[in-house]
LUMNUKOL-292186 format. One record per residue: x, y, z of N, C-alpha, C in turn. Coordinates in steps of 0.2 Angstrom, whole numbers, plus 5000, padded with zeros to 4 digits. Example, Ala and Ser with C-alpha at 12.3 -4.5 7.8 and 13.67 -1.06 7.14 Angstrom:
REM LUMNUKOL-292186
506649725039506249785039506649845039;506449895035506849955036506450005039;
REM end
This chain:
REM LUMNUKOL-292186
490850524941490450494946489750514946;489550574945488850594944488550564939;488850554933488450514928488350444930;488750414933488650344935488150334940;488050384945487550384950486850394946;486850444942486150454938485950394934;486450364931486350304927486050244931;486350234937486050174941485350194943;485250254945484550264948484050264942;484250284936483850274930483650204929;484150164930484050094929483550054934;483350094939482850074944483150054951;483850074952484150064958483950114963;483850094970483650134975484250184977;484050244979484550294981484950264987;484650234991485050204997485550154995;485350114990485850064988486450094984;486250144980486750184976487250224981;486950254986487450284991487850234994;487650184996488050134999488550104995;488450094988488950064983489450114982;489350184982489850234981490150254987;489850234993490050255000490050325001;489450354999489350435000488750435004;488550495007487950505010487350505006;486850475009486150475006485950545003;486050595007485750655006486150684999;486750664999487150694993486850664986;486650594986486350564981485650594979;485350604985484650624984484650694981;485050744983485050804980485350804973;485750764971485950754964485450734960;485050684962484450654958483950714957;483750744963483250804962483550854957;484150874958484450924953484450904946;484550834945484550814938483850814935;483350794939482650794937482450864935;482650914939482450984938482851014932;483551004931483851044926484050994920;484050934921484250884916484950874915;485350904919486150894918486350864925;486950834925487150804931487850834933;488150874928488750904930488750954935;489250964939489351014944489351084941;488951124944488951194941489551234944;489851274940490451314942490351354948;490751344953490651384959490951454958;490851494963491051564964491651574968;492051514968492651514973493251564970;493851554974494351594972494651564965;494951614961495251594955495851564956;496051514951496651474952497251524951;497751514955498351554955498851534950;498751484946499151464941498751444934;499051454929498751444922498851374920;498551344916498751274913499451264911;499651324907500351324905500851314911;500651354916501151354922501051284926;500551254926500451194929500851144925;500951144918501351104914502051114916;502251174918502951184920503151154927;502651154932502751134938502951054938;502551014935502650944935503250924932;503450944926504150924924504750944928;504651004932505151024936505250974942;504750944944504750894950505050834947;504850814941505050754938505850754937;506150814935506850814933507250794939;507050814945507350794951506850774957;506850704957506350674962506450694969;507050714971507250734978507050804980;506850844975506550914977505950904981;505850954986505250954990504751004986;504151004988503651054985503851124986;504151134992504351204993504951224989;505351184987505951194982505651204975;505151164973504851174967504551244967;504151264972503851334972504351384972;504951374975505451424974505751434967;505851374964506051374957505551414952;504951394954504351424950504351504951;504451524957504451594958505051634955;505651594955506251624952506151634944;505751584941505751584934505151624931;504651634935504051674933503951734936;504151744942504051804946503351804950;502951754949502351744952502451714959;502051734964502151704970501551654971;501851594973501351534974501551504981;501151464984501251434990501451364989;501751334994501951264994501351214993;500851234996500251194995499951194988;499951254985499751254978500151204974;500851204975501251164971501151084972;500951074979500751004981500150984977;499651024977499051014973499151004966;499551044963499751034955500150964954;500550944959500950884958500450824959;499950834963499450774964499050774958;498850824955498550824948498950794943;499550794943499950764938500250694940;499950664945500150604947500750594951;500950654954501550654958501350674965;501650644970501450654977502050684981;501950714987502450744991503050684992;503650704991504150654992504350655000;504450595002504650585009505350555009;505650565015506350535015506250455016;506750425013506750345013506850325020;506450285023506450255030506850195030;507350195034507850135034507750105041;507750045041507750005047508450005050;508550035056509250035059509449965061;510049945060510349885061510949885066;510849845071511449845076511949795074;512549785077513049735075512749665076;512349655081512049585081511549575075;511249625073510749615067511249595061;511749635060512149625054512449555054;512749535060513049465061512549415059;511949415062511449365061511249365053;511149425050510949425043511549395039;512149405040512749375036512749305037;512649285043512649205045512149175041;511549205041510949175037511149165030;511349215027511549215020512049165018;512549155022513049105021512849035022;512349025026512048965027511548945021;511348995017510848975012511148995005;511749015004511949034998512048984993;512148914995512148864991511548824989;510948854991510348834990510148834982;509948784979509748784972509048814971;508848824965508148844963507648794965;507848724965507348674968507248684975;507748704979507648714986507248774988;507348824984506948884985506248874983;506148834978505448824975504948794980;505248764986504848734991504648784996;504948844996504848895001504248935000;503848945005503248995004503449055008;503549115005503749175008503149215010;503149235016502449275019502649335023;502149375023502349445027501649475028;501649525033501049565034501249635033;500749675031500849745030500249785031;500349845034499749885035499749945030;499149955027499050005022498550055025;498750115024498350175027498050215021;497650265023497350315019497750375017;498450365017498850415015498750435007;499050495005498850514999499050464993;499550434994499750384989499550314990;499250304996499050234998499550184998;500150194999500750154999500950135006;501350085006501650065013502050125016;501950145022502250195025502950185027;503150115028503850105030504150055025;504550085021504850055015505550035016;505749975015506449955016506849955009;507349985009507749995003508549975005;508849945000509549945001509850004999;510250045003510450115002511050104997;510850134991511350134985511450204983;511650204976511750274973511150304972;510550274972509950314971509750354977;509950334983509750374989510350394993;510350464994510950494998510750495005;511250505009511250495016510750545019;510750605016510350665019509550645017;509450595013508750585012508550515015;508850495020508750435024508550455031;507950425033507750435040507650365043;507950355049507850295052507250295057;506850235057506350225061506250155064;506050145070506050085073505350055072;504850095072504150065073503750085067;503250045065502750055060502250105062;502150155058501650205060500950175060;500450205064499750185064499450185058;499150135055498850125049498150105050;497850085044497050075044496949995044;497249965039497049895039497649855037;497649785039498249745038498049695032;498549675029498549625023499049575024;498949515024499349455024499449425017;500049415015500249395008500749335008;500749295004501249235003501349234995;501949204994502149204987502749144986;502649104981503249064979503549074973;504149054971504449074965504149044959;503649004959503348974954502749014952;502649074956502049114954501449114958;501349054962500749044966500749094972;500249124973500149184978499549174982;499449204988498849204992498849274995;498249304996498149374999497549365003;497649395009497149395014497049465018;496549495017496449565021496149555027;496449585033496149575039495649635040;495049625040494549685039494549725046;494549685052494349725058494949695063;495149745067495549725073496249715070;496649685074497349665073497449595072;498049575070498149505068498449475075;498049435078498249395084498549325083;498749295087499049225086498449175084;497849185087497349135086497049155079;496949225077496749245071497249225065;497849225067498349195062498249125060;498049085065497949015064497349005060;496749045062496149025059496049055052;496349115051496249155045496849145040;497449115042498049115038498249045037;498449015043498848945043498348895040;497748885043497248835041497048845034;496748895032496448905025496948915020;497548935021498048955016498648905016;499048915022499648885022499648805022;499148775025499048705025498948685018;498548725014498448695007499148695003;499548745004500248745001500648685003;500548665010500948615012500648545009;500048535008499748485005499948474997;500048534994500248534987500948524986;501448544990502148544989502348474992;502148454998502348395000502848405006;503248345008503648345014504248405013;504448425007504948475007504748545008;504048555009503848615010504148655016;504348715015504648755020504248825021;504048845026503648905027504048965030;504149015026504549075029504049125032;504249135038503749185042504249225046;504149295046504549335050504449335057;504749385061504749375068504149425071;503649425068503049465070502849435077;502449475081502249445087501749395087;501249405082500749355081501049285078;501649285075501949225072502349185077;502449215083502949185088502549155094;501849155094501549135100501549055100;501449025106501448955107500948915103;500348955102499848925099500048915091;500348965088500548955081501048905081;501548895085502048845085501748775085;501248765090500948705091500548685084;500248735081499848725075500348705069;500948735069501448715064501648645065;501848635071502048565073501548505071;500948525073500448475072500248465064;500348515060500348505053500948485049;501448475053502148455050502448505045;502348565047502548625043503248645046;503748645042504448665044504448745043;504848775047504948845047505648865045;505648915041506348945038506548995044;507048985047507349025052507449095049;507249145052507249215048507649265053;508149295050508549345054508149405055;508149435061507749495063507949555059;507449595057507449655053507849645047;507549595043507749585036507249575031;506749635031506249625025506549635018;507149665018507449665011507649595008;507649545012507749475009507149445007;506549475009505949445007505649465001;505549424996505249444989504549474990;504149464996503449484997503449564997;504049594998504049664998503849694991;504049654986503849674979503049674978;502749624982502049624982501749684985;502049714990501749774994501849834989;502349834986502449894981501949894976;501849834973501449824967500649844969;500549814975499849824978499649894979;500149934982500050004984500050044978;500350024972500350064966499650054963;499449994963498749974960498250014963;498250014970497750054974497750124972;498350154972498450224971498250244964;498250204959498150214952497350214951;496950194955496250194954495950254953;495350254949495050324947494850354953;494550314958494250344964494650314970;495150344972495550324977495150314984;495350264988494950254994494950314999;494350325001494250385006494050365013;493950295014493850275021494050205021;493950175027494250105028493850055024;493250065023492850015019493050015012;493150075009493350075002494050055001;494450065006495150035006495149965006;494749935010494749855010494549835004;493949865001493749844994494249844989;494649904989495149914984495749864985;495949844991496449804992496249734989;495649714991495349644989495349644981;495049694978495049694971495649684967;
REM end
């Protein structure tokens, strides 16, 4: 990053513009430029901080240990390391080494709790649609909203999984509500590969915003392209169930696909959230604030 900043300034860019592009303070860029003009180097000088508690060889031992069993926590990996090497290290040290190796602290799988009514409605919906052909599903536009945060892995914090052999009961945590996040993204997908993505930059998705930013500019275009057989799948979010949204759908002649409550696992858009989160987490410079997060999601 230092080299990129120096290169842009040498090309004639202003310090203010470069600081805004990299989303860092003006004073940081100014000091870097002054230091480069004085010393002729842009690399950070070695500090006099504490010596690393592990060697590179020990770092290479920690990462494979976590990869062999993805259910182990950072504390368990630290205990294994202590037993193998006799050297005392902390859980935070292990977590930093895992992040350096592309691994992040494992969290328990969060499962949406289902009541008997939820299970009955889901089963009935599946029975009603199990005879649908590929031509029927080709007319359906699946949609969903998701909030993305500035967590370490930048992935969706509420993940739906069908609990199978990959997840044991002790690794499952039930939650009803989404945690507070930073920005919302709306996405839609059809089985022919056509997709749309919209990032809600500020505020929350209200019914009127849903009409102005989603239904009119995006869904209506799909309706015109598919024709009278077009079906719009929308979940039971609060912004989707307002009277204004219902009136807008009726006026545009858009049919809705009735959706059972608490059934994100039936929605293929969930794969979009997983792919989007992984792409953001794989960036060379992960987002550090809301503006860079929105930019990364859009790109």
